[in-house]
C-alpha positions, 0 to 999 in steps of 0.5 A: 653497445650499451655495455661498451659505453659504460659510464666513467663512474662504473669504470672507476669502481672496477679499478682496484684501489691503490694501496696507500703507503704511509712512508714518512715525509721527513727522513728523521721520522720513524717508520711504521713498525707494523709495515716495516721490519724493525731491523731495517737500516741497521748495519749489516755484519760487523767490522773486519777483524781477521782479514786485515793485512798484518803488514799494514796494521804493523806499519800503522802501529809503528807510526803511532808509536813513533809520533808519540815518542817524538812528542814525548822527546819535545816535551822533555826538551821543553821542560828542561830548557824552559820550565815556565816558558810559553814557547813550549807549545810552539816547540812541540809543534816542530818535532825533530825528524825521526831516524831513518827518515830523510830530512828535507834539503834545500832544493838548490844545494847547501846554501842557507834558505832564501829570506826577505832582505832589504836592498840598500847601497850598503852591500853585504858580503852576498850582495858584493859577490852578486855585484862583482860577478854580474859586472864580470858578465857571469850568468845567474846560475854561476852566481847561485852556485857560487853562493850555495857552495860557500854556504851563503844565501841561496837564490833562484836564478830569476831572483838573482837577476831581479836583485841585481837590477834593484842593487844597481838602481840604489847604487846609482842613486847613492852615487848621484847623491854623493856627486850632488853633495860634492862628497865624491870626485870625478876620477881620472878616466871617467871622461872616457867612460862617460863618452863610451856610455853615452855612445852605447845609450844613443845606440839603444835609444836610436834602435828603440826609435826605429822600432817605434817608427816601424810599428807606427807605419804597420799600424797605419797600414792596418788602420787603412785596411779596416777604414777603407770603404769597399 
């Protein structure tokens, strides 16, 4: 019984002491050379040299040589045209596409790339085509195709619709200014056109009013369901 009830101190004395490893606290500290091998952490083996794919090596070499030739060509062109110009650095960045590589084309066709252009009442040739074809009830895709086929500015179909709306507003504003300043006359047949325009506008407004009234009573019914006490 006495043997079974050994003291805690005696039990701890029988337990073998655990070995304290002097592993460094920080990663950049050097390991103890007495405990750890000297070549621990060194790279194993050498980089591959004879097992590389020969086709990949040739392709990478051709790619480097092609880029070098393109840069040299840009430097020569810059030195000939602008020997002392500061634009040489910018020209070197835009290297001409190499032979055998397909150059990028416009997504929409052969038209000129679209760029920001101010919307004014003084229409250019591109805007005149848009206005004339929209008044003739052509679709946006037909207008875009027409502009691209003639080598004009290429617009997306959505861009043509939004540009047509802006052009129509500025042209209406210009016409109102001319009428207020008595710089234009009321032409023959404008009275009939005005009556027809008023009739169509009344139809649109009446339809909008009816839809608003219907929505009003639907809202009333929904509110009654929510507010009604069970």
